N, C-alpha and C positions, 0 to 999 in steps of 0.2 A: 504494500500500500504506500503510495507516494504522499508525502506531506508537503503542503505549500509553506515555504519558509520565507518570511518577509524580512529581508536583511536591513530594512530601514528602521528597525526597532532600536538598534544601537546607534546612538548619536555620536559619541566619541568616548575615548578612554579618559578616565579622571585620575590624575596623578599628582596629588600634593606631595610635599617633601616627606611627610610621615609614612606614606604608602610605600616608599622605595624599600624600606626594611621588611615590610610585610610581604612584598612580592618575592623577595629572596628567601625569607624564612618559612612562610606558610603557604606558598603557591596561591596567593590571593591576587585577583585583579578586580579593579573597580571601573564600572562603566556608567556613563550618563545615558539613560534609556528613555524611551517613550513613556508617557505617564499612564497610558491605558493598557500596557502589556503586563502579562503575568510571568511568574517564575518559570513555568514550563516553556513558554515562548522564548524567553531569554536563554534558557539552557539549550534549546534546539539551535538557536542562531549562533551562539558561541561555539558549540560543537561543529556546526557546519562550516563556519568561516575559518576558525583557527585550527581545526582538525585535532582537537584535544578531547579528553574525557573530563567531564565536570562532575565533581562530587556533590556540591551543594550550591544553591543560589539563595542569597538573602537580599531583600529589597527594603528600601525606606524612601519616604517622600520628604524632600528638603523643603520646608515651608518658606514662603516669601518673607522678606525682611523689609523694614522701613529704612530707607537711606536718605541722606540729605546732600544736596549740592547747591550751587549758587542760585538755581532757579526755584528752590524749595524742596519739599518732600516728595519722594516717589517710592514705589514698592517694586522690589525685584520679583521675578516670576518664580513660582514653585516648580520643582523638577524632581525626577525620580532617579535614585542611585541604586545600582545593583552590585552587590559583592559576590564575586564568582570564585569559588574554591575549586581548584583543580586536583585531580587524583595524582598521586606520585608516579 
């Protein structure tokens, strides 16, 4: 049975400075993903694109924040983050 895989679910990889140690030690990757996708879709896309075996996927929604600039206050957009743990 063929599955339809939408590769537009992954927006980009997310790599702050803290994540570099986790990538080396725990085989963890972090992606910025589409807000309406679920864990199974993320698992399928990562396995399809990168040809790796995924152990576990954890997701969280990063809420919008109130920021200030010279024109006044504005809100950032909320987005979804996916933690992908790879098998050894």
